[in-house]
C-alpha atoms as an extended CHARMM CRD file, in Angstrom:
* protein
*
       134  EXT
         1         1  UNK       CA              0.1530000000        0.0110000000       -0.6380000000  PROA      1               0.0000000000
         2         2  UNK       CA              3.0740000000        2.1980000000        0.8370000000  PROA      2               0.0000000000
         3         3  UNK       CA              4.2020000000        1.7310000000       -2.3360000000  PROA      3               0.0000000000
         4         4  UNK       CA              1.3840000000        2.7500000000       -4.1790000000  PROA      4               0.0000000000
         5         5  UNK       CA              0.8280000000        5.6940000000       -2.2330000000  PROA      5               0.0000000000
         6         6  UNK       CA              4.4250000000        6.7020000000       -3.3070000000  PROA      6               0.0000000000
         7         7  UNK       CA              3.2350000000        5.4950000000       -6.7860000000  PROA      7               0.0000000000
         8         8  UNK       CA              0.0290000000        7.7430000000       -7.0380000000  PROA      8               0.0000000000
         9         9  UNK       CA              2.0750000000       10.5470000000       -5.6010000000  PROA      9               0.0000000000
        10        10  UNK       CA              5.0000000000       10.8970000000       -7.8910000000  PROA      10              0.0000000000
        11        11  UNK       CA              2.2760000000       10.9260000000      -10.6950000000  PROA      11              0.0000000000
        12        12  UNK       CA              0.3980000000       13.7710000000       -8.7530000000  PROA      12              0.0000000000
        13        13  UNK       CA              3.7380000000       15.2900000000       -9.0490000000  PROA      13              0.0000000000
        14        14  UNK       CA              4.2160000000       14.2550000000      -12.4160000000  PROA      14              0.0000000000
        15        15  UNK       CA              0.9710000000       16.2540000000      -13.5910000000  PROA      15              0.0000000000
        16        16  UNK       CA              0.9830000000       19.0340000000      -10.8190000000  PROA      16              0.0000000000
        17        17  UNK       CA              1.8440000000       21.5880000000      -13.5920000000  PROA      17              0.0000000000
        18        18  UNK       CA             -1.3990000000       20.8430000000      -15.7970000000  PROA      18              0.0000000000
        19        19  UNK       CA             -3.6200000000       20.8120000000      -13.0230000000  PROA      19              0.0000000000
        20        20  UNK       CA             -2.8390000000       21.5520000000       -9.3980000000  PROA      20              0.0000000000
        21        21  UNK       CA             -5.9100000000       20.8820000000       -7.3000000000  PROA      21              0.0000000000
        22        22  UNK       CA             -9.1200000000       18.7570000000       -7.8820000000  PROA      22              0.0000000000
        23        23  UNK       CA            -11.2330000000       21.7790000000       -7.5260000000  PROA      23              0.0000000000
        24        24  UNK       CA            -11.1490000000       21.1130000000       -3.7310000000  PROA      24              0.0000000000
        25        25  UNK       CA            -10.9150000000       23.4390000000       -0.9440000000  PROA      25              0.0000000000
        26        26  UNK       CA             -9.1380000000       19.8630000000        0.5870000000  PROA      26              0.0000000000
        27        27  UNK       CA             -6.5880000000       19.3200000000       -3.1420000000  PROA      27              0.0000000000
        28        28  UNK       CA             -3.6600000000       20.5800000000       -0.9660000000  PROA      28              0.0000000000
        29        29  UNK       CA             -3.3570000000       17.8730000000        1.4320000000  PROA      29              0.0000000000
        30        30  UNK       CA             -3.5050000000       14.7010000000       -0.7670000000  PROA      30              0.0000000000
        31        31  UNK       CA              0.1180000000       15.7680000000       -0.8480000000  PROA      31              0.0000000000
        32        32  UNK       CA              0.1340000000       15.1520000000        3.2100000000  PROA      32              0.0000000000
        33        33  UNK       CA             -1.1980000000       11.3940000000        2.2400000000  PROA      33              0.0000000000
        34        34  UNK       CA              1.9280000000       10.1480000000        2.2240000000  PROA      34              0.0000000000
        35        35  UNK       CA              2.5230000000       10.7100000000        6.3000000000  PROA      35              0.0000000000
        36        36  UNK       CA             -0.7380000000       10.1420000000        7.2590000000  PROA      36              0.0000000000
        37        37  UNK       CA             -0.5080000000        7.0290000000        5.5960000000  PROA      37              0.0000000000
        38        38  UNK       CA              2.9730000000        6.5460000000        6.9180000000  PROA      38              0.0000000000
        39        39  UNK       CA              1.2750000000        7.4090000000       10.4870000000  PROA      39              0.0000000000
        40        40  UNK       CA             -0.6690000000        4.8040000000       10.7350000000  PROA      40              0.0000000000
        41        41  UNK       CA              1.1620000000        2.4870000000       10.0920000000  PROA      41              0.0000000000
        42        42  UNK       CA             -0.0230000000        2.0110000000        6.1220000000  PROA      42              0.0000000000
        43        43  UNK       CA             -2.8410000000       -0.4200000000        7.8390000000  PROA      43              0.0000000000
        44        44  UNK       CA             -7.2320000000        0.5500000000        7.2210000000  PROA      44              0.0000000000
        45        45  UNK       CA             -8.7000000000        2.5380000000        4.4610000000  PROA      45              0.0000000000
        46        46  UNK       CA             -8.5180000000        6.2840000000        3.5530000000  PROA      46              0.0000000000
        47        47  UNK       CA            -12.2360000000        7.7240000000        4.1560000000  PROA      47              0.0000000000
        48        48  UNK       CA            -10.5650000000       10.7030000000        2.7950000000  PROA      48              0.0000000000
        49        49  UNK       CA             -9.5050000000       14.1820000000        3.4370000000  PROA      49              0.0000000000
        50        50  UNK       CA            -10.8180000000       17.2380000000        4.9390000000  PROA      50              0.0000000000
        51        51  UNK       CA             -8.4280000000       20.9860000000        5.1550000000  PROA      51              0.0000000000
        52        52  UNK       CA             -8.9330000000       23.1860000000        8.0250000000  PROA      52              0.0000000000
        53        53  UNK       CA             -8.0680000000       27.0120000000        9.4540000000  PROA      53              0.0000000000
        54        54  UNK       CA             -6.6730000000       26.6360000000       13.0740000000  PROA      54              0.0000000000
        55        55  UNK       CA             -9.5280000000       29.2770000000       13.9440000000  PROA      55              0.0000000000
        56        56  UNK       CA            -11.5820000000       26.2590000000       11.6800000000  PROA      56              0.0000000000
        57        57  UNK       CA            -10.3110000000       23.8190000000       13.7200000000  PROA      57              0.0000000000
        58        58  UNK       CA            -11.4660000000       25.1390000000       16.9970000000  PROA      58              0.0000000000
        59        59  UNK       CA            -14.7550000000       25.4690000000       15.9550000000  PROA      59              0.0000000000
        60        60  UNK       CA            -14.9370000000       21.4720000000       15.0830000000  PROA      60              0.0000000000
        61        61  UNK       CA            -13.1670000000       20.2580000000       17.3260000000  PROA      61              0.0000000000
        62        62  UNK       CA            -12.5490000000       21.9390000000       20.5710000000  PROA      62              0.0000000000
        63        63  UNK       CA            -10.2470000000       19.8620000000       22.4240000000  PROA      63              0.0000000000
        64        64  UNK       CA             -8.4390000000       18.6020000000       19.0680000000  PROA      64              0.0000000000
        65        65  UNK       CA             -7.8090000000       22.6400000000       18.6040000000  PROA      65              0.0000000000
        66        66  UNK       CA             -6.6470000000       24.0490000000       22.3940000000  PROA      66              0.0000000000
        67        67  UNK       CA             -4.4360000000       20.8840000000       22.3970000000  PROA      67              0.0000000000
        68        68  UNK       CA             -2.9740000000       21.8280000000       19.0170000000  PROA      68              0.0000000000
        69        69  UNK       CA             -2.9870000000       25.8270000000       18.4870000000  PROA      69              0.0000000000
        70        70  UNK       CA              0.8510000000       25.9040000000       20.3880000000  PROA      70              0.0000000000
        71        71  UNK       CA              2.3410000000       23.4050000000       17.4690000000  PROA      71              0.0000000000
        72        72  UNK       CA              0.2040000000       25.2520000000       14.0590000000  PROA      72              0.0000000000
        73        73  UNK       CA              1.1940000000       28.7070000000       12.9600000000  PROA      73              0.0000000000
        74        74  UNK       CA             -1.5320000000       31.8610000000       11.9660000000  PROA      74              0.0000000000
        75        75  UNK       CA              0.2490000000       30.8360000000        8.2670000000  PROA      75              0.0000000000
        76        76  UNK       CA              0.0110000000       27.1830000000        8.5400000000  PROA      76              0.0000000000
        77        77  UNK       CA             -3.5480000000       24.4200000000        7.6140000000  PROA      77              0.0000000000
        78        78  UNK       CA             -4.1090000000       21.2800000000        8.8220000000  PROA      78              0.0000000000
        79        79  UNK       CA             -5.1430000000       18.1710000000        7.2710000000  PROA      79              0.0000000000
        80        80  UNK       CA             -6.8920000000       16.1660000000        8.7670000000  PROA      80              0.0000000000
        81        81  UNK       CA             -6.5280000000       12.1280000000        6.7550000000  PROA      81              0.0000000000
        82        82  UNK       CA             -9.7610000000       10.1040000000        8.3670000000  PROA      82              0.0000000000
        83        83  UNK       CA             -9.1550000000        5.9330000000        7.9910000000  PROA      83              0.0000000000
        84        84  UNK       CA            -11.1000000000        2.6660000000        9.3270000000  PROA      84              0.0000000000
        85        85  UNK       CA             -9.4130000000       -0.1650000000       10.1290000000  PROA      85              0.0000000000
        86        86  UNK       CA             -8.9030000000       -1.3320000000       13.5220000000  PROA      86              0.0000000000
        87        87  UNK       CA             -6.1570000000        0.9720000000       15.1430000000  PROA      87              0.0000000000
        88        88  UNK       CA             -4.2490000000        0.9450000000       18.9930000000  PROA      88              0.0000000000
        89        89  UNK       CA             -2.1110000000        3.3480000000       20.3800000000  PROA      89              0.0000000000
        90        90  UNK       CA              0.9040000000        1.6430000000       19.6430000000  PROA      90              0.0000000000
        91        91  UNK       CA              0.6020000000        0.9160000000       16.4620000000  PROA      91              0.0000000000
        92        92  UNK       CA              0.3620000000        4.8970000000       14.6510000000  PROA      92              0.0000000000
        93        93  UNK       CA              2.7100000000        7.6050000000       15.5780000000  PROA      93              0.0000000000
        94        94  UNK       CA              2.0590000000       10.1460000000       18.1330000000  PROA      94              0.0000000000
        95        95  UNK       CA             -1.3270000000        8.5540000000       19.2810000000  PROA      95              0.0000000000
        96        96  UNK       CA             -3.8380000000       10.9690000000       21.0450000000  PROA      96              0.0000000000
        97        97  UNK       CA             -7.4750000000        9.8770000000       21.6810000000  PROA      97              0.0000000000
        98        98  UNK       CA             -8.1390000000        6.6700000000       22.8410000000  PROA      98              0.0000000000
        99        99  UNK       CA             -5.8150000000        3.4000000000       23.6680000000  PROA      99              0.0000000000
       100       100  UNK       CA             -8.4240000000        1.1760000000       20.3590000000  PROA      100             0.0000000000
       101       101  UNK       CA            -10.7770000000        2.4690000000       17.9580000000  PROA      101             0.0000000000
       102       102  UNK       CA            -11.7600000000        1.9940000000       14.7860000000  PROA      102             0.0000000000
       103       103  UNK       CA            -11.2250000000        4.7070000000       13.6460000000  PROA      103             0.0000000000
       104       104  UNK       CA             -7.7680000000        6.4980000000       12.4910000000  PROA      104             0.0000000000
       105       105  UNK       CA             -7.5740000000       10.1860000000       12.0940000000  PROA      105             0.0000000000
       106       106  UNK       CA             -3.9590000000       11.4100000000       11.3020000000  PROA      106             0.0000000000
       107       107  UNK       CA             -3.3860000000       15.4250000000       11.6320000000  PROA      107             0.0000000000
       108       108  UNK       CA             -0.6640000000       16.8250000000        9.2770000000  PROA      108             0.0000000000
       109       109  UNK       CA              0.2170000000       20.7670000000        8.6670000000  PROA      109             0.0000000000
       110       110  UNK       CA             -0.1920000000       22.1880000000        5.7690000000  PROA      110             0.0000000000
       111       111  UNK       CA              2.2730000000       23.6140000000        4.0870000000  PROA      111             0.0000000000
       112       112  UNK       CA              4.9140000000       21.9560000000        6.2310000000  PROA      112             0.0000000000
       113       113  UNK       CA              3.8920000000       18.3410000000        5.6480000000  PROA      113             0.0000000000
       114       114  UNK       CA              4.3900000000       17.7990000000        9.9510000000  PROA      114             0.0000000000
       115       115  UNK       CA              2.3900000000       14.5230000000       12.0570000000  PROA      115             0.0000000000
       116       116  UNK       CA              0.9030000000       15.8600000000       14.8140000000  PROA      116             0.0000000000
       117       117  UNK       CA             -0.6880000000       13.7240000000       15.5930000000  PROA      117             0.0000000000
       118       118  UNK       CA             -2.7960000000       10.4560000000       15.5130000000  PROA      118             0.0000000000
       119       119  UNK       CA             -6.2070000000       10.2230000000       16.9480000000  PROA      119             0.0000000000
       120       120  UNK       CA             -7.6490000000        7.0650000000       17.3290000000  PROA      120             0.0000000000
       121       121  UNK       CA            -11.6510000000        7.5830000000       17.4890000000  PROA      121             0.0000000000
       122       122  UNK       CA            -14.7930000000        5.2460000000       18.1770000000  PROA      122             0.0000000000
       123       123  UNK       CA            -16.8540000000        7.5760000000       15.0900000000  PROA      123             0.0000000000
       124       124  UNK       CA            -15.9600000000        9.8600000000       13.0730000000  PROA      124             0.0000000000
       125       125  UNK       CA            -15.9530000000       13.3990000000       13.4650000000  PROA      125             0.0000000000
       126       126  UNK       CA            -16.7290000000       14.9680000000       10.4070000000  PROA      126             0.0000000000
       127       127  UNK       CA            -17.7810000000       14.6740000000        6.8690000000  PROA      127             0.0000000000
       128       128  UNK       CA            -15.1040000000       13.3340000000        4.7150000000  PROA      128             0.0000000000
       129       129  UNK       CA            -14.8860000000       13.7700000000        0.4950000000  PROA      129             0.0000000000
       130       130  UNK       CA            -13.0990000000       13.2200000000       -2.1930000000  PROA      130             0.0000000000
       131       131  UNK       CA            -11.7040000000        9.9120000000       -1.5770000000  PROA      131             0.0000000000
       132       132  UNK       CA            -11.0330000000        9.0370000000       -4.8360000000  PROA      132             0.0000000000
       133       133  UNK       CA             -7.8400000000       11.6490000000       -6.8370000000  PROA      133             0.0000000000
       134       134  UNK       CA             -9.0720000000       10.1850000000       -9.9060000000  PROA      134             0.0000000000
């Protein structure tokens, strides 16, 4: 799966001069997928990605906002990538939230591609969209 993501990222990079987004506000988050996938150990099924400003994250997930506010500059966005499967804190990078669950949400900065943490949850907190690149 990791090799497929690397191949997809390479293909996307080679096509970036023709079109740099997918027509969504979340488009830049697709560049963060290799980091997000690595954070969940390559396990699970991608449900989708969403992009938030730090202030937008405050409205959707106030506790996550409080935890990340000092680590994200005002010029950066936050990409969240949701994966369904079975996850434990020992299996993901920078685990936050529950010790185990059926959803892992990798939180990555954009630009910067820095993993801030991986939330383990039991239900999807937001509606993910645009899971397919093509």
